[in-house]
C-alpha positions as CSV (number, residue, x, y, z in Angstrom):
1,M,58.4,47.3,125.7
2,T,58.6,50.2,123.2
3,K,60.9,50.4,120.3
4,T,62.5,53.4,121.8
5,P,63.0,52.9,125.5
6,I,60.8,55.0,127.8
7,N,63.7,56.7,129.4
8,L,65.1,57.8,126.0
9,I,61.8,59.2,125.1
10,Q,61.7,61.2,128.3
11,R,65.3,62.4,127.7
12,A,64.4,63.5,124.2
13,A,61.4,65.4,125.5
14,F,63.5,67.0,128.2
15,H,66.0,68.1,125.6
16,F,63.2,70.2,124.1
17,L,62.4,71.9,127.5
18,W,66.1,72.3,128.5
19,N,68.1,73.0,125.4
20,G,65.3,74.7,123.5
21,A,64.8,77.3,126.2
22,N,66.4,80.7,126.6
23,P,68.7,80.0,129.7
24,D,68.7,83.6,130.7
25,N,65.0,83.9,131.4
26,G,63.9,80.2,131.3
27,L,61.3,80.8,128.5
28,V,60.6,77.7,126.5
29,P,59.2,77.8,122.9
30,D,55.7,76.6,122.2
31,Q,57.0,74.5,119.3
32,I,60.2,73.7,117.5
33,S,60.3,72.8,113.8
34,L,63.0,71.6,111.5
35,A,63.4,73.0,108.0
36,S,64.3,70.7,105.0
37,N,67.9,72.0,105.3
38,G,68.1,71.1,109.0
39,E,67.7,74.6,110.3
40,I,66.0,74.7,113.7
41,H,63.1,77.2,114.2
42,R,61.9,78.1,117.7
43,S,58.5,79.7,118.1
44,P,57.8,82.3,120.8
45,S,57.4,80.9,124.3
46,S,54.3,79.5,125.8
47,I,54.0,80.1,129.5
48,A,52.2,76.8,129.9
49,V,55.2,75.0,128.4
50,T,57.5,77.0,130.6
51,G,55.6,75.9,133.6
52,M,55.9,72.3,132.5
53,A,59.7,72.9,132.1
54,L,59.7,74.0,135.8
55,S,57.8,70.9,136.8
56,A,60.3,68.8,134.9
57,L,63.3,70.0,136.8
58,P,62.7,67.6,139.7
59,V,62.3,64.8,137.2
60,A,65.5,65.6,135.5
61,T,67.4,66.0,138.7
62,E,66.2,62.7,140.2
63,N,67.0,60.9,137.0
64,G,70.5,62.4,136.9
65,W,70.1,64.1,133.5
66,I,71.2,67.4,135.0
67,S,72.8,68.4,138.4
68,R,70.7,69.8,141.2
69,R,72.8,73.0,141.0
70,D,72.0,73.5,137.3
71,A,68.3,72.7,137.8
72,A,68.2,75.2,140.6
73,A,69.9,77.8,138.6
74,R,67.4,77.4,135.7
75,A,64.4,77.5,138.2
76,R,65.8,80.7,139.8
77,A,66.3,82.4,136.4
78,T,62.8,81.5,135.3
79,L,61.2,82.7,138.5
80,R,63.2,85.9,138.7
81,F,61.9,86.7,135.2
82,F,58.3,86.2,136.1
83,A,58.6,87.9,139.5
84,R,60.5,91.0,138.2
85,E,60.3,91.4,134.5
86,A,57.2,89.8,132.9
87,E,54.2,92.0,132.3
88,Q,51.3,90.9,134.4
89,F,47.7,91.8,135.1
90,G,46.2,90.8,138.4
91,G,49.2,88.5,138.9
92,F,48.5,86.6,135.6
93,F,50.6,86.5,132.5
94,F,50.4,86.8,128.7
95,H,50.1,83.4,127.0
96,F,52.9,83.8,124.5
97,L,56.1,85.7,125.0
98,D,59.1,86.6,122.8
99,L,61.9,84.2,123.7
100,A,64.6,86.8,123.9
101,S,62.8,89.9,125.2
102,G,60.0,88.2,127.2
103,K,57.5,90.7,125.7
104,R,54.0,89.9,124.6
105,V,53.6,88.6,121.0
106,W,50.7,88.2,118.5
107,K,48.5,90.5,120.6
108,C,47.8,87.4,122.7
109,E,45.6,87.2,125.8
110,V,46.5,87.0,129.4
111,S,45.6,83.4,130.0
112,S,44.2,82.1,133.3
113,V,44.8,78.4,132.6
114,D,48.2,78.8,131.1
115,S,49.2,81.0,134.0
116,T,47.9,78.2,136.3
117,F,50.3,75.7,134.6
118,L,53.1,78.2,135.2
119,F,52.1,78.6,138.9
120,L,52.2,74.8,139.3
121,G,55.7,74.7,137.9
122,A,56.8,77.3,140.4
123,L,55.1,75.4,143.3
124,F,56.6,72.1,142.4
125,C,60.0,73.8,142.3
126,E,59.3,75.4,145.7
127,V,58.7,72.1,147.5
128,F,61.5,70.2,145.6
129,F,64.3,72.8,146.1
130,D,64.1,72.6,149.9
131,K,67.8,73.0,150.8
132,K,69.1,75.8,152.9
133,S,71.2,77.4,150.2
134,G,71.1,80.9,148.7
135,S,69.7,79.7,145.3
136,E,67.1,77.3,146.8
137,N,66.0,79.8,149.4
138,E,65.4,82.3,146.6
139,I,63.5,79.8,144.5
140,R,61.0,79.3,147.4
141,E,60.7,83.1,148.0
142,L,60.1,83.8,144.4
143,S,57.5,81.1,143.9
144,Q,55.6,82.3,147.0
145,E,55.8,85.9,145.7
146,I,54.5,85.0,142.2
147,F,51.6,82.8,143.3
148,A,50.5,85.0,146.2
149,R,49.8,88.0,143.9
150,A,47.6,86.0,141.6
151,N,44.2,87.6,142.1
152,W,41.6,85.0,141.2
153,N,38.8,87.2,142.2
154,W,39.9,89.8,139.7
155,F,40.0,87.2,136.9
156,S,36.5,86.1,137.8
157,D,35.3,89.6,136.9
158,G,32.5,89.5,139.4
159,K,31.1,86.2,138.2
160,D,31.1,82.7,139.7
161,A,33.9,81.3,137.6
162,V,37.3,82.3,136.3
163,S,37.3,84.0,132.9
164,I,39.2,82.2,130.2
165,A,41.2,85.3,129.1
166,Y,41.8,89.0,129.5
167,K,43.0,91.5,127.0
168,P,44.0,95.0,128.0
169,E,42.4,96.3,124.7
170,R,39.1,94.5,125.2
171,G,38.7,93.4,128.8
172,F,37.6,89.9,129.9
173,S,36.4,87.1,127.7
174,K,32.7,86.4,128.0
175,H,33.7,82.7,128.4
176,A,34.6,81.2,131.7
177,W,36.2,78.0,132.8
178,R,33.5,75.5,133.5
179,G,34.0,71.8,133.6
180,Y,34.8,69.3,132.5
181,N,38.2,70.0,130.8
182,E,41.9,70.4,131.3
183,A,41.3,73.3,133.7
184,L,40.6,71.1,136.8
185,P,43.9,72.2,138.4
186,L,42.8,75.8,138.0
187,A,39.5,75.1,139.8
188,V,41.4,73.5,142.7
189,L,44.4,76.0,142.9
190,S,42.1,79.0,142.9
191,L,40.4,77.7,146.0
192,G,43.8,77.1,147.8
193,A,45.5,80.4,147.1
194,P,47.0,82.2,150.1
195,Q,45.4,85.5,149.1
196,F,42.6,86.2,146.7
197,S,41.2,82.6,146.8
198,L,37.8,82.1,145.3
199,P,34.7,81.5,147.5
200,L,33.4,77.9,147.7
201,P,30.5,78.3,145.3
202,S,33.2,78.6,142.4
203,Y,33.7,74.9,142.5
204,G,30.0,74.3,142.1
205,A,30.1,76.6,139.1
206,W,32.9,74.4,137.7
207,T,31.1,71.1,138.1
208,Q,27.5,72.2,137.4
209,T,28.2,71.8,133.6
210,Y,29.6,68.3,133.8
211,R,28.1,65.9,131.2
212,F,28.0,62.3,132.2
213,K,27.7,60.0,129.1
214,R,27.6,56.3,128.7
215,L,29.8,55.3,125.7
216,Y,30.6,51.8,124.7
217,G,29.2,50.7,128.1
218,R,31.3,53.0,130.1
219,E,29.8,56.0,132.0
220,H,32.2,58.9,132.6
221,V,32.4,62.7,132.6
222,F,32.6,63.4,129.0
223,C,35.1,65.6,127.2
224,G,36.2,64.6,123.7
225,P,39.9,65.5,123.4
226,L,42.0,63.0,125.3
227,F,44.5,65.6,126.6
228,T,41.7,67.2,128.8
229,H,41.5,64.0,130.8
230,L,45.3,63.6,131.1
231,F,46.6,67.1,132.0
232,P,45.1,67.3,135.5
233,H,46.9,64.1,136.5
234,L,50.3,65.6,135.8
235,W,50.1,67.6,139.0
236,L,47.2,66.2,141.0
237,D,47.1,62.7,142.6
238,L,43.4,62.1,142.4
239,R,43.5,58.3,143.0
240,G,40.9,57.3,145.5
241,L,39.6,60.9,146.0
242,F,36.1,61.9,145.2
243,D,34.3,65.2,144.8
244,A,30.5,65.4,145.2
245,P,29.5,65.0,141.5
246,L,31.8,62.0,140.8
247,Q,31.0,60.4,144.2
248,K,27.4,60.1,143.0
249,H,28.6,58.0,140.0
250,G,31.1,55.9,142.0
251,L,34.0,57.5,140.1
252,D,37.2,59.2,141.0
253,Y,39.0,61.2,138.3
254,F,41.6,58.6,137.8
255,E,39.1,56.0,136.9
256,N,37.3,58.6,134.8
257,T,40.4,59.0,132.7
258,V,40.9,55.2,132.5
259,R,37.4,55.1,131.0
260,A,38.2,57.9,128.6
261,V,41.3,55.9,127.3
262,E,39.1,52.8,127.0
263,I,36.5,54.7,125.0
264,Q,39.2,55.8,122.5
265,H,40.3,52.2,122.2
266,Q,36.7,51.0,121.7
267,W,36.2,53.7,119.1
268,A,39.3,52.5,117.2
269,K,38.2,48.9,117.5
270,K,34.9,49.7,115.9
271,R,36.7,51.4,113.1
272,G,38.7,48.3,112.4
273,D,42.1,48.7,114.2
274,E,42.1,48.8,117.9
275,R,45.6,50.1,118.0
276,K,44.8,53.2,116.0
277,W,43.7,55.8,118.6
278,G,44.9,59.0,120.2
279,V,42.5,61.7,119.2
280,S,43.0,65.0,120.9
281,A,43.8,68.7,120.4
282,C,46.6,68.9,117.9
283,D,48.0,70.4,114.7
284,A,47.1,69.3,111.1
285,P,48.1,70.2,107.6
286,Q,46.7,73.6,106.5
287,G,44.2,73.8,103.7
288,G,41.5,71.6,102.4
289,T,39.1,70.3,105.1
290,L,41.8,69.9,107.7
291,G,42.5,73.5,108.6
292,G,45.4,73.1,111.0
293,Y,45.1,73.0,114.8
294,R,41.8,72.1,116.5
295,A,40.5,70.2,119.4
296,R,39.7,66.8,118.0
297,G,37.8,64.2,120.1
298,V,35.8,61.0,119.9
299,P,33.3,59.6,119.2
300,F,31.1,62.4,117.9
301,G,31.3,64.3,114.6
302,R,33.4,63.8,111.4
303,F,36.9,62.6,111.9
304,D,39.7,63.9,109.7
305,E,42.3,61.1,110.3
306,V,44.6,63.3,112.3
307,F,46.0,61.5,115.4
308,S,48.0,62.7,118.4
309,P,50.3,59.7,119.3
310,P,51.8,61.5,122.4
311,V,48.5,61.1,124.3
312,C,48.6,57.3,123.7
313,L,52.0,56.9,125.5
314,A,50.9,59.4,128.2
315,S,48.0,57.1,128.9
316,L,50.4,54.6,130.4
317,P,49.4,55.1,134.1
318,F,45.7,54.5,133.3
319,A,45.7,51.6,130.8
320,P,49.2,50.3,130.4
321,E,48.5,47.5,127.9
322,L,46.3,49.7,125.7
323,A,48.8,52.5,125.8
324,M,51.9,50.4,124.9
325,E,50.0,48.6,122.1
326,S,48.9,51.9,120.5
327,W,52.3,53.6,121.0
328,N,54.1,50.7,119.4
329,F,51.7,50.9,116.4
330,W,52.5,54.5,115.9
331,E,56.3,54.1,116.3
332,E,56.4,51.1,114.0
333,N,54.4,52.7,111.3
334,H,55.8,56.2,111.6
335,P,59.4,55.8,113.0
336,E,60.2,59.5,112.4
337,I,57.7,60.4,115.1
338,V,60.5,60.3,117.7
339,G,63.3,62.7,117.1
340,A,66.0,64.7,118.9
341,W,63.4,67.2,120.1
342,G,61.1,64.6,121.6
343,V,57.9,63.3,120.0
344,R,56.0,64.9,117.1
345,G,52.6,66.1,118.1
346,A,50.4,64.8,115.3
347,V,50.1,62.4,112.3
348,H,47.8,62.7,109.3
349,V,47.5,59.1,108.3
350,P,46.4,59.3,104.7
351,S,49.2,61.7,103.7
352,G,51.9,60.6,106.1
353,W,52.2,64.3,107.3
354,M,53.7,64.9,110.7
355,S,53.7,68.0,112.8
356,A,56.4,69.9,114.5
357,F,57.5,69.2,118.0
358,F,55.2,70.8,120.6
359,G,56.3,71.7,124.1
360,L,53.0,70.7,125.6
361,D,53.5,67.2,124.3
362,Q,57.0,67.0,125.6
363,G,55.9,68.2,129.1
364,L,53.0,65.8,129.1
365,L,55.3,62.9,128.3
366,I,58.1,63.8,130.8
367,L,55.7,64.3,133.7
368,M,53.2,61.5,133.0
369,L,55.8,58.9,132.3
370,E,57.6,59.8,135.5
371,N,54.3,59.4,137.4
372,A,53.9,56.0,135.9
373,K,57.4,55.1,136.8
374,S,58.0,56.6,140.2
375,G,55.0,58.7,141.1
376,L,57.4,61.7,141.8
377,L,55.0,64.5,140.8
378,W,52.2,62.9,142.7
379,E,54.4,62.6,145.8
380,L,55.5,66.2,145.6
381,S,52.0,67.4,145.1
382,R,51.1,66.2,148.6
383,R,53.6,68.8,150.0
384,I,52.0,71.7,148.1
385,M,49.7,73.3,150.6
386,P,47.7,75.4,148.1
387,L,46.8,72.2,146.2
388,Q,45.9,70.3,149.3
389,R,43.9,73.2,150.7
390,G,42.2,73.6,147.3
391,L,41.2,69.9,147.2
392,E,39.9,70.1,150.7
393,R,37.9,73.2,150.1
394,A,36.5,71.6,146.9
395,G,35.2,68.7,149.0
396,F,37.5,66.0,147.8
397,Q,37.7,63.1,150.2
398,P,38.1,59.3,150.2
399,R,35.2,57.3,149.2
400,K,32.5,57.1,151.9
């Protein structure tokens, strides 16, 4: 049992995604911070967070936080914006957008993985809003339109893997999405697209860079930041499904994430407090040796004592006892971590500094806690044909 009940944490996180958004276009800020005088500051929108907000609409509806009519209206407004107004290249979108105008900010990139999280939100709304009504019919049509025009071959730029980014001023990034990391849904979805799907060798390009490591007696596909292991399970039910590389090691991706959580716990235990884990990509104080946001991970390299407690609670489906033990530690020692806008993204233990509220953390918590409770997103994912087709083409199958 947590100090703050799970359902209230979900509600606070949803408050960020619902009340923090621009209701006219559905755009959700990347982060919300509170000034000392109580003034609320909303950053520009992240399309990944907006995709999570779309994915959260079925959760909010099923839990009775909002009406189905209101949820459908928000989904329709969001999808109308991305279908008709948002600037796109090859069917993909800029990472960060102005909340009011929807225009590009910060000269940011067109992001393949963040567009993927947006597509997933649209696809989950498409299967959830299945009534024969004007608004729900339109949601399905808009989702199909948005996803169908995503040209994965264009974003691969003639190579065997999808580029990380594209900028109109510079062209494609020289870096491509190769595993293992949070982009597993991209690798799957790009194989299942109705048009412009990637050829089968693209999945081999994704998996050929997997690094299997044995840490604290646990073999797993390594990636240091914990969020990289968690994000794919928001939308994909990978329990009992194996692709070729993991089949050879007797692992599915769910068990791989279990082991990633256990490795964080063992790392913390070795440091003297087994409850004190949760190392991931997160913000940090500026200046000194901390330097703000970066992708932190364990167990290699110097650690700067910046933790991301949301990933502990989001580990609930994989290691319930460890997740609750760690989350309770963070909430007991830093009670301000839970607020009206959800859960703060990071804590620097020596100074007591805490970050703003980040949309990715709120989306992670709403969706993963719902999967732990009811399996709603996992159930809906089985009705999303592009995901199922992508898993099949990637060679996922039950253990032989």
